[in-house]
Backbone as numpy.savetxt, mean C-alpha at the origin, in Angstrom:
# Nx Ny Nz CAx CAy CAz Cx Cy Cz
14.09 41.54 -35.54 13.81 41.38 -34.14 12.50 40.64 -33.92
11.44 41.08 -34.66 10.14 40.44 -34.51 10.20 39.00 -35.00
11.00 38.73 -36.03 11.14 37.38 -36.54 11.78 36.48 -35.49
12.78 36.98 -34.76 13.45 36.20 -33.71 12.50 35.88 -32.56
11.68 36.85 -32.17 10.71 36.63 -31.10 9.67 35.60 -31.54
9.24 35.71 -32.79 8.25 34.76 -33.32 8.81 33.35 -33.33
10.06 33.21 -33.75 10.70 31.90 -33.79 10.84 31.35 -32.36
11.22 32.20 -31.43 11.35 31.78 -30.03 10.00 31.32 -29.47
8.96 32.09 -29.72 7.62 31.71 -29.24 7.14 30.41 -29.88
7.36 30.28 -31.18 6.99 29.06 -31.87 7.75 27.86 -31.29
9.04 28.05 -31.01 9.84 26.98 -30.41 9.32 26.58 -29.04
8.92 27.59 -28.24 8.37 27.30 -26.91 7.04 26.55 -27.02
6.20 26.93 -27.96 4.92 26.25 -28.15 5.15 24.80 -28.60
6.08 24.60 -29.53 6.38 23.24 -30.00 6.96 22.41 -28.85
7.85 23.00 -28.07 8.44 22.28 -26.94 7.37 21.90 -25.91
6.47 22.83 -25.61 5.40 22.54 -24.65 4.48 21.44 -25.18
4.16 21.48 -26.46 3.31 20.45 -27.06 4.01 19.09 -27.03
5.29 19.09 -27.35 6.05 17.83 -27.32 6.10 17.27 -25.90
6.34 18.14 -24.93 6.36 17.70 -23.54 5.01 17.10 -23.16
3.92 17.76 -23.52 2.58 17.27 -23.21 2.33 15.90 -23.82
2.72 15.73 -25.06 2.53 14.43 -25.73 3.35 13.34 -25.05
4.59 13.63 -24.74 5.45 12.64 -24.07 4.91 12.32 -22.68
4.46 13.33 -21.96 3.89 13.12 -20.62 2.65 12.24 -20.70
1.74 12.55 -21.60 0.51 11.77 -21.74 0.82 10.33 -22.14
1.76 10.15 -23.06 2.12 8.79 -23.47 2.78 8.03 -22.32
3.63 8.69 -21.56 4.35 8.03 -20.47 3.48 7.69 -19.27
2.39 8.41 -19.09 1.53 8.18 -17.93 0.22 7.50 -18.29
0.06 7.07 -19.51 -1.22 6.49 -19.93 -1.55 5.22 -19.16
-0.58 4.35 -18.92 -0.89 3.11 -18.20 -1.31 3.41 -16.76
-0.65 4.36 -16.11 -1.03 4.72 -14.75 -2.41 5.36 -14.71
-2.71 6.18 -15.70 -4.04 6.80 -15.74 -5.12 5.77 -16.01
-4.81 4.76 -16.81 -5.78 3.69 -17.05 -6.04 2.90 -15.77
-5.00 2.64 -14.99 -5.18 1.93 -13.72 -6.07 2.74 -12.78
-5.87 4.04 -12.75 -6.68 4.91 -11.88 -8.15 4.91 -12.27
-8.43 4.71 -13.54 -9.82 4.71 -14.00 -10.50 3.36 -13.82
-9.74 2.34 -13.40 -10.35 1.02 -13.25 -11.29 1.01 -12.05
-12.09 -0.05 -11.96 -13.09 -0.11 -10.89 -12.45 -0.22 -9.51
-11.28 -0.79 -9.43 -10.55 -0.89 -8.16 -9.09 -0.50 -8.40
-8.81 0.79 -8.44 -7.46 1.22 -8.80 -6.39 0.72 -7.83
-6.76 0.50 -6.56 -5.75 0.03 -5.61 -5.30 -1.39 -5.90
-6.08 -2.14 -6.70 -5.71 -3.51 -7.04 -5.39 -3.70 -8.52
-5.67 -2.71 -9.35 -5.50 -2.86 -10.79 -4.06 -3.21 -11.15
-3.11 -2.64 -10.43 -1.70 -2.95 -10.71 -1.44 -4.44 -10.52
-2.12 -5.05 -9.54 -1.92 -6.46 -9.23 -2.32 -7.33 -10.43
-3.44 -6.98 -11.03 -3.91 -7.72 -12.19 -2.89 -7.65 -13.32
-2.38 -6.45 -13.57 -1.41 -6.27 -14.65 -0.07 -6.93 -14.32
0.42 -6.72 -13.12 1.74 -7.23 -12.72 1.80 -8.75 -12.70
0.72 -9.39 -12.26 0.74 -10.84 -12.11 -0.11 -11.57 -13.16
-0.47 -10.86 -14.23 -1.19 -11.44 -15.37 -2.39 -12.27 -14.93
-3.25 -11.67 -14.13 -4.40 -12.38 -13.59 -5.57 -12.38 -14.57
-6.30 -13.47 -14.58 -7.53 -13.52 -15.37 -8.59 -12.70 -14.67
-9.68 -12.44 -15.37 -10.77 -11.69 -14.75 -11.33 -12.43 -13.54
-11.45 -13.75 -13.62 -11.97 -14.55 -12.50 -11.02 -14.48 -11.30
-9.72 -14.59 -11.54 -8.74 -14.50 -10.45 -8.79 -13.11 -9.81
-8.85 -12.09 -10.66 -8.89 -10.73 -10.14 -10.17 -10.49 -9.34
-11.27 -11.03 -9.81 -12.55 -10.88 -9.08 -12.43 -11.51 -7.70
-11.88 -12.70 -7.63 -11.74 -13.39 -6.34 -10.79 -12.61 -5.41
-9.70 -12.10 -5.93 -8.76 -11.32 -5.12 -9.43 -10.04 -4.65
-10.22 -9.43 -5.51 -10.95 -8.22 -5.11 -11.91 -8.52 -3.96
-12.56 -9.66 -4.02 -13.46 -10.07 -2.93 -12.68 -10.30 -1.64
-11.54 -10.96 -1.74 -10.69 -11.18 -0.56 -10.25 -9.84 0.04
-9.87 -8.94 -0.83 -9.41 -7.62 -0.40 -10.52 -6.87 0.32
-11.72 -6.89 -0.26 -12.86 -6.20 0.35 -13.21 -6.81 1.71
-13.07 -8.11 1.84 -13.36 -8.76 3.13 -12.27 -8.47 4.16
-11.04 -8.31 3.71 -9.92 -8.08 4.63 -9.86 -6.65 5.14
-10.25 -5.68 4.33 -10.11 -4.27 4.70 -10.76 -3.91 6.04
-12.00 -4.32 6.32 -12.59 -3.95 7.62 -11.83 -4.56 8.80
-11.37 -5.80 8.64 -10.58 -6.44 9.71 -9.29 -5.67 9.94
-8.65 -5.27 8.86 -7.39 -4.53 8.94 -7.62 -3.18 9.63
-8.67 -2.49 9.22 -8.97 -1.18 9.82 -9.26 -1.32 11.31
-9.96 -2.37 11.69 -10.26 -2.61 13.10 -8.98 -2.85 13.91
-8.07 -3.65 13.34 -6.81 -3.92 14.03 -5.98 -2.64 14.14
-5.94 -1.86 13.10 -5.19 -0.60 13.13 -5.73 0.31 14.22
-7.04 0.37 14.34 -7.65 1.21 15.37 -7.28 0.72 16.76
-7.29 -0.59 16.96 -6.92 -1.13 18.27 -5.46 -0.81 18.60
-4.58 -0.94 17.62 -3.17 -0.60 17.84 -3.02 0.88 18.13
-3.75 1.71 17.39 -3.68 3.15 17.61 -4.16 3.54 19.00
-5.18 2.86 19.49 -5.67 3.13 20.86 -4.56 2.81 21.86
-3.88 1.70 21.66 -2.78 1.35 22.57 -1.62 2.34 22.45
-1.33 2.78 21.24 -0.27 3.78 21.04 -0.60 5.06 21.79
-1.85 5.50 21.68 -2.27 6.72 22.36 -2.20 6.54 23.88
-2.66 5.40 24.33 -2.63 5.12 25.78 -1.19 5.12 26.29
-0.29 4.53 25.54 1.12 4.50 25.94 1.69 5.92 26.00
1.36 6.75 25.04 1.83 8.15 25.06 1.32 8.87 26.30
0.06 8.66 26.61 -0.52 9.30 27.80 0.19 8.84 29.07
0.40 7.55 29.19 1.05 7.02 30.39 2.50 7.51 30.50
3.19 7.54 29.38 4.57 8.01 29.40 4.65 9.49 29.76
3.66 10.25 29.35 3.64 11.67 29.66 3.33 11.95 31.12
2.79 10.97 31.81 2.39 11.17 33.20 3.44 10.72 34.21
4.53 10.14 33.74 5.54 9.62 34.66 6.92 9.68 34.03
7.92 9.43 34.85 9.29 9.38 34.34 9.94 8.03 34.65
9.10 7.02 34.87 9.63 5.69 35.16 8.69 4.62 34.61
9.24 3.42 34.48 8.44 2.29 34.01 7.45 1.90 35.10
6.20 1.71 34.70 5.17 1.30 35.64 4.54 0.00 35.16
3.88 -0.72 36.04 3.18 -1.94 35.61 2.14 -1.65 34.53
1.50 -0.50 34.61 0.50 -0.14 33.60 1.15 0.08 32.24
2.30 0.73 32.22 3.02 0.92 30.95 3.43 -0.44 30.39
3.94 -1.31 31.24 4.34 -2.65 30.79 3.14 -3.41 30.20
1.99 -3.25 30.83 0.78 -3.91 30.35 0.37 -3.38 28.98
0.42 -2.08 28.80 0.05 -1.50 27.51 1.05 -1.93 26.43
2.32 -1.97 26.76 3.34 -2.42 25.79 3.06 -3.86 25.38
2.74 -4.70 26.35 2.46 -6.10 26.06 1.22 -6.25 25.18
0.18 -5.50 25.48 -1.04 -5.58 24.69 -0.81 -5.06 23.28
-0.05 -4.00 23.18 0.28 -3.44 21.86 1.05 -4.46 21.03
2.01 -5.14 21.66 2.79 -6.17 20.96 1.89 -7.34 20.54
0.97 -7.73 21.41 0.05 -8.82 21.08 -0.82 -8.44 19.88
-1.34 -7.21 19.88 -2.17 -6.76 18.77 -1.39 -6.67 17.47
-0.17 -6.17 17.55 0.66 -6.10 16.34 0.96 -7.49 15.80
1.24 -8.42 16.69 1.48 -9.81 16.26 0.25 -10.40 15.59
-0.92 -10.16 16.15 -2.17 -10.64 15.56 -2.41 -9.97 14.20
-2.12 -8.71 14.12 -2.25 -7.98 12.86 -1.34 -8.58 11.79
-0.09 -8.86 12.16 0.85 -9.45 11.21 0.41 -10.84 10.80
-0.11 -11.60 11.74 -0.61 -12.94 11.43 -1.77 -12.86 10.43
-2.72 -11.95 10.68 -3.86 -11.79 9.79 -3.43 -11.32 8.40
-2.45 -10.42 8.37 -1.95 -9.92 7.09 -1.30 -11.05 6.30
-0.49 -11.86 6.97 0.17 -12.97 6.29 -0.86 -13.98 5.79
-1.89 -14.25 6.60 -2.95 -15.15 6.15 -3.63 -14.59 4.90
-3.87 -13.29 4.88 -4.46 -12.66 3.70 -3.56 -12.82 2.49
-2.26 -12.63 2.67 -1.32 -12.81 1.55 -1.38 -14.24 1.03
-1.43 -15.22 1.93 -1.53 -16.61 1.50 -2.84 -16.86 0.76
-3.93 -16.30 1.26 -5.23 -16.46 0.60 -5.19 -15.89 -0.81
-4.60 -14.71 -0.96 -4.47 -14.10 -2.29 -3.58 -14.97 -3.17
-2.48 -15.45 -2.63 -1.56 -16.28 -3.41 -2.22 -17.55 -3.92
-3.10 -18.15 -3.11 -3.79 -19.37 -3.55 -4.76 -19.11 -4.69
-5.11 -17.87 -4.92 -6.02 -17.51 -6.01 -5.27 -17.41 -7.34
-3.96 -17.27 -7.28 -3.15 -17.07 -8.48 -2.59 -18.39 -9.00
-2.16 -18.39 -10.26 -1.42 -19.56 -10.76 -0.15 -19.74 -9.91
0.32 -20.98 -9.74 1.44 -21.25 -8.82 2.67 -20.37 -9.02
3.11 -20.17 -10.25 4.32 -19.36 -10.48 4.08 -17.91 -10.09
2.91 -17.39 -10.43 2.60 -16.01 -10.05 2.45 -15.90 -8.53
1.91 -16.91 -7.89 1.76 -16.90 -6.44 3.13 -16.83 -5.77
4.09 -17.62 -6.28 5.45 -17.56 -5.71 6.05 -16.17 -5.85
5.86 -15.57 -7.03 6.36 -14.21 -7.26 5.67 -13.20 -6.35
4.36 -13.34 -6.21 3.59 -12.44 -5.34 4.04 -12.56 -3.88
4.17 -13.78 -3.39 4.57 -13.97 -2.00 5.98 -13.45 -1.75
6.87 -13.60 -2.72 8.22 -13.03 -2.59 8.13 -11.50 -2.57
7.25 -10.95 -3.40 7.08 -9.49 -3.46 6.56 -8.96 -2.13
5.51 -9.59 -1.56 4.96 -9.08 -0.31 5.90 -9.31 0.86
6.71 -10.36 0.78 7.68 -10.60 1.85 8.66 -9.43 1.95
9.06 -8.89 0.83 9.99 -7.76 0.81 9.35 -6.47 1.32
8.02 -6.34 1.20 7.36 -5.07 1.46 6.36 -5.09 2.62
6.38 -6.14 3.41 5.38 -6.25 4.46 6.03 -6.41 5.83
5.26 -6.92 6.75 5.72 -7.12 8.11 6.88 -8.11 8.17
7.10 -8.87 7.12 8.19 -9.84 7.12 9.53 -9.18 6.83
9.50 -8.01 6.22 10.73 -7.27 5.95 11.24 -6.66 7.25
12.51 -6.42 7.34 13.09 -5.92 8.59 12.50 -4.59 9.01
12.12 -3.74 8.05 11.55 -2.44 8.42 10.03 -2.46 8.46
9.40 -3.57 8.10 7.95 -3.64 8.08 7.33 -3.45 9.46
6.23 -2.75 9.51 5.44 -2.53 10.71 6.20 -1.75 11.80
7.31 -1.15 11.46 8.08 -0.41 12.47 7.54 1.00 12.67
6.85 1.52 11.68 6.29 2.86 11.81 4.96 2.77 12.54
4.71 3.77 13.35 3.40 3.85 14.00 2.41 4.42 13.02
1.18 3.94 13.08 0.13 4.46 12.18 -0.36 5.78 12.65
């Protein structure tokens, strides 16, 4: 009986150790990306085989774009909140609601324009073939995709 329990415990310990080794090996690349100086962009360097100089330039573009993006998001969020308030105060379309909807659409359009310009700027930093791949990738996952920008922030 004790021999069976010992074998079972040993099997569980070996299984747990094997799982740990497989887990660590399978997640090593992701953990390395997280430890990089800019983990939000590290995947880009690996995926598009960027040189250190290209990655540095893209990192600079990214750092310059983030404050503009945050500012636009805040402006859109203000309009979203204003629209909610106006809708909560009435049960019909008003000129003020129409105005907020129009401003919100204008801001979203400007946001999409700025985002696309940023994508083009990043693409120009890459070798031509990688830039084509990158622009195709962002087209699928950004405001250009049918579901892009449809969620409220």
